[in-house]
N, C-alpha and C positions, 0 to 999 in steps of 0.2 A: 256241668260239663263232665264228660267221661274220657278216660284214656283207654288205650288198647291193653289187653291182658299182658302182653309182652311189651314192656316199656322201652326196650332197647338199652337199658342201663347195663354196662359191663359188670359182671360179677367179680368179686375179689379173686376167684380162682382163674379167671380168664385173662387177667392182666398182671404184670409184675407187682407183687404185693409187698410194698415197702413196709407197711404196718406190721405184717407178719414177720418180715425179716428182722425188723428192729426188736419186736417182742422176743424172737428167738435169740438174737444176739445179746439181749440183756436178761434172759431167763425170766421175763415178766410173767408173773402168775395171772395177771389180768388179761394176758393175750393181746391180740391185735386191737381189740376194742379199747384196751387200756391205753395203748399208744395213740389211737384215734382220739380218745378223750383228752390227752395232753395237747395234741395238735389243735383240737377244737378250742380248748381253753385259751391257748395263746392267740389263735386267730380271732376270737371274739373279745378277749379281755386284755391282750398284750399291748405293748411290752409289759412283762411281769417279772418281779423279783422271783428268784427260784423258790424261796420259802412260801411266797404267796401262791405260786403255781402248784406246789406240793399240797398246800392246804385246800386249794380249789378242787383238785382231782382226788383228794383223800388218799394220798400215797406217801410213804416215807420219803424224806428229803433225798437220801442217797440213791433211792430207786429212780426218782424223777431226774436226778442229776445224770445218772447213767443213760437214761432214755434221751435226755437233751443232747448228750455228747454224740450218740449214734445219729440223731437227726441233724446235728451240725455236720457230721462227717458226710452225710448224704445230701447236704446243701439245702435243707429245708429250714433250719433254725440258724439264727445269728445272735451274737451278743452285742449289746450296746447299752442302751438305757434299760437293761433287763433282757429277758428272753423274748425274742421276736421272730417273725417270719422273714425269710429272704423272699426275693421275687419268685424264685422257684417254689418256695413254701406256700406263697399266696396262690400260685397256679394250682398247686396240689390241693390246697384247701377248697378251692373253687371247683376244680374239675373232678377230683376224686371223692371229696367229702360233701360236695354239693352246697357249700356255704356261700352266702352272699356277703362280701366284705366291703368295708368302707374304702374309698380310694386311698391309696398309699400316699404318704407325704413325700414330696421330692427329696432326693438324697442331698441336694445342695440347698435345702431350705435353711434360712438363717437361724430359725429357732429349732433346737433339738427336740426330738420326740420325748415326751415325758413318760416315765415308767408309771404304770397305773397300779393302784391298789384296789382289787375288786371289792365291791360293796357286798356285805353279807346279805344273802337273800333269805327272806323268812321261810321257815320250814312249812308253815301252814298259813293260808290266807285268812284264817280266822272267820268270824261271822260276817264281816263287812267285805265289800268288793274293792279290790285295789284300784287306785286311780286310773291306771293304764287300761283297765278293762271296762271302766264306766262308759266310754263312748261306744263300745261294742254291744252293750246290753240291750238297747232297743231292737237292734236287728236280730239278736238271738232270741229275745222274748217273742218277737213277731213270728219267727220261724217255729218256735215251740208251740205257740198258740194255733198254728196252722196244721198241727199234727193230726193223724188219724185216731180213731177210737182205740183205746188200750185193749189189748188181747191178754187178759189175765191168765189164760191157759198156757201162754208162753212166758209167764212170769214178767210180763212187761210192766214197768213202773218207771216212766221217764223222769229223769232228774230235772231239777230247775235249770233255767237258763244260766243263772249265776254259777251253779255247780259245774255245768259243762264248760264254761269259760275258765273257771278256776282249775279244772282238770287239765285243760289244754295249756294253761300257763305253767302248771306244775311240771308237765311233760317238757315244755321248753326249757325250764330251769334245770331239768335233769339232762339236758343235751339230747332230747329225744324228738325234736322237730326238724330243725334246719338240716337239709340234705339227707334226711332219713327216709327209709322205705318202711312205711307204717302200715300195719294190718290191724283193723278193728274187727273183732269177732262179735257180731250182734251190735246194733247201734240204734236202739229205741231212744237212747239219750241224745242223739244228734251230735255226738262228739266230733264226727267228721266235719260238720259245719263250724263248730266252735274252733277246731284246729285251723280250719281255713281262715276264719276271721282273725284269730290271734296271730297266725303266721303272716298274714298280710300286714297287720299292724306293726309287727316287730321285724319285718323283712327276714323271716325265718322259714321260708317255704320248704316243705318236705320234697324229697325227690319223687316219692310215690306215695299215694294214699289210697288204700283198698279197703272195702267194707264187705264182709260176708254177712248176709242178713236173710232170714227165712221169710219174713213177712213182706209180701209185695206192696202193701200199703205203706209200710215204712220206707221201702226203697223209693217209691214214687215221691214221698215226702222229702227224703234226702236229696233226690235229684232236683226237685223244685228249689230247695235252699241253695244247692251248689250252683245251679244255673243263675239264680238271682244275684248271688254274690261273687260270681266268677271264680269258683273253687273247682280245681281239677281233682276229680276223684273217680274211683273205679268201683261201682257197685256190682256185686256178684250174688245172685240168688243161690243159696245153698243151705241144706239141712246138715247141721254139724254132727248129727248121728251117722251120716254117711262119711266115708273117708274123704280126707282133704283132696281137692283137685290136684293132680300131679304137677300141673304147671305152676302151682304156688309153692311147692316144697322148696325150702331153703332160700326163698327170695326176699326175705324181710329182715330188718334188724331191730324193729320195735313192735311190740304187741300191746294192745289195750283191749280189755273186755270187761263187761258187766254181765256175768253169766247168770243162768238160773240159780235160785237161792237154795240149792241142795249141794251137798258135797260131791255127789256123782256128776251133777251138771257142771259144777265148777271144774272138776278134774277133766271132764270131757272137753270143754271149751279151751282150757289152758293147754291140754295135750295137743289138740289140733293146732293151736298157735305155735307150740314148740316145733311141730313138724314144719311149719312155714318159716321159722327163723333159720338164719344161717348158723353154722356150727361155731362153737367156741364160747368162752366165758365172757361175762360182762355185758351181754345184750339186755336191753331193758324190757320189762313186762310191767304193765299197770293193771291191777286187779281191783275192781270195785265189788264189795260183798257186804252182806248185812253185818251190823254190829252184833257181836256174839258174847255169850257168857264165857267165863274162863275155860271151862272144860270143852265147850264147842270151839272156842278159838284155838285151843291146843290141837283139836282134831284137824282143823283147817291147816294149821302150820305143819302138822305131820304129813298131810296129803301133799302139800307143796314140797316138803322135804323129800317125799318119795319120788317126786318128779325131778329132783335134782336142782331145785330153785332155791336161791338164797334171798331172804327178806332183807332189804336195805332200809326201808322206812315204812312205818305204819302210821296212818292218820285216822284215828277214830272219829266217827261222826263228821267226816269231811264232806260226804255226799248228802245232799238234801233232795228229797223226792216229793212230788206233788200227789198227795192222797194215796201213798203207798202203804197199804195195811200190812203187806208182807214184811216190810222193812221197818215199820214204826216211824216212817218218814225220814230216817237218817241211816247212813251206812258208812263203812270204813273204806279207805283208799290206800292200797298197798303198792309200794314200789319194789319190784323184785329184779333179780339179775340171774342170768344163766350162769352155769358153772360147767366144768369139764364132765360132770356127771349128769347133766340135764338130758333127759330122755322122755319121749312121749310114751304114755302108758298103753296106747292102742293104735299105733301107726298102721294105716292101711286096713283097719278093721271097721266093720259096721257095729255100732253100739246099739244094743237092743233093749237095755234096761230103762226104767223110768228116770227122767232127769228134771222134770218140772214139779214145782211144789204141789200142784193139784193132783199129780200122778202119785207122788211119793207119800203125801199126807192128804188123801182125799177128804174133802169136807163138803157134805151135802146140806143144802138149805132148801126151804120151800117158800114160795111166794103165793099169796092168796089174792085172787082178783076181787076187787071191791064191788064189781058189778054183778058177777054170777056166783062168787064164792068159791070157785075152783082153786084148789091149792096145787101148784105145779112144782115138782122137785127140780132143783138146779144143781149141777155139779158134774164131776167127771163120770162118764158112762151114761149120763142121762141125755134126753133129747136136746136139752138146752144146757150147755156147759157153763154159761155165765148168765147173770141177770141181764147184762146188756143184750145178749142174744134173745132172751125171752121178751124183753121190752120191745125190741125191733120187730118181733113176730106178732106180739100181742097175745092175749089169753087164748089158749088152744080151743076153748069152748065158745067164747063170745067175741073174741078179738079185742077185749077190753084193754085199756092202756094204763090203768091205775092199779098197781100191784104193791102189796105190802108184805114185808117179810113175816112169815109165820114163826112164832116161837114154839119150842117144845118138840122139835124133831120132824120126822117125815109126816106127810099128810095122811090122815086116816082114810 
């Protein structure tokens, strides 16, 4: 299912912004998103002891205490068996943050609400699949198996069904699903479908889920999956080398991308995502990229630093890919946050340089027809950019279908 480009959700600038007011009143360096994180934690895990709340949101205890007092003053928080939401606070969490909350216990209930201690969530799902994801795996595997042929000229290398589900769960645990406005830039990994399945299972529906994708075959694949599983999402066909559509600027608070595996490609995709994010620190970005050698990893970190992004968490070899020679079948998963210095490197500009691996590091191969002996070059700039394209067309001389890679360079 799809939604309209304009989803009708009021932006923070068009309504009284309690979150920004509290951030300003407490001089919170994390900004309005930091206040939203505190409200989210109490809404989903509360009532909480103040020290547990501080640990959950990774902020100093005095800072969280100051924010709690401001939210109490505004009628959103109350004290009892720990920090909890008032009825007004529950309405705020539902209507403004887009959260789905469990029914409140009656105030005259004979048993007092128990203060909760949040369970420590694992930082990485490891090699196995967590129990709560196991029931979702068959549907995700069936969707992935239904995917179109991989276009290696676009650096497509779909991740496994398990990886897509694990990414979606990691986003949920980072507070980046429920009630969020999520933009996915490129989605040959079908993360949109994984997000939909995980959000349904955990009752953590995003407010908006939008995908920018260049490949029409991938868009059709995602639409089939979304329709089959009742997932509301908005696919938009767009070449990221072109400027971001104006209607998307500043409309999101979460970005996820698995960009081309070149630094220029990564910087382009992330820059377009930054343009689509609302202003302010603390917004979440999730970046999947190749596992890198130390010097190359430093280059990646410097490029992200140039964009004003802070790395919160790095998970080496978190992503697993099926037959991805570009990646060596595994890659890292980074969780980033915006800062007050976050800026796009190319807002409103057309990007004309090479971004895909085959363009930046062209590699030509030749394949010999076993029937007539003709050796046909394959690679960037040739008639056939990929072996898949050559196989689909057949040998240019005899239409033969059995082709073997020729060793030793170009055909003579």
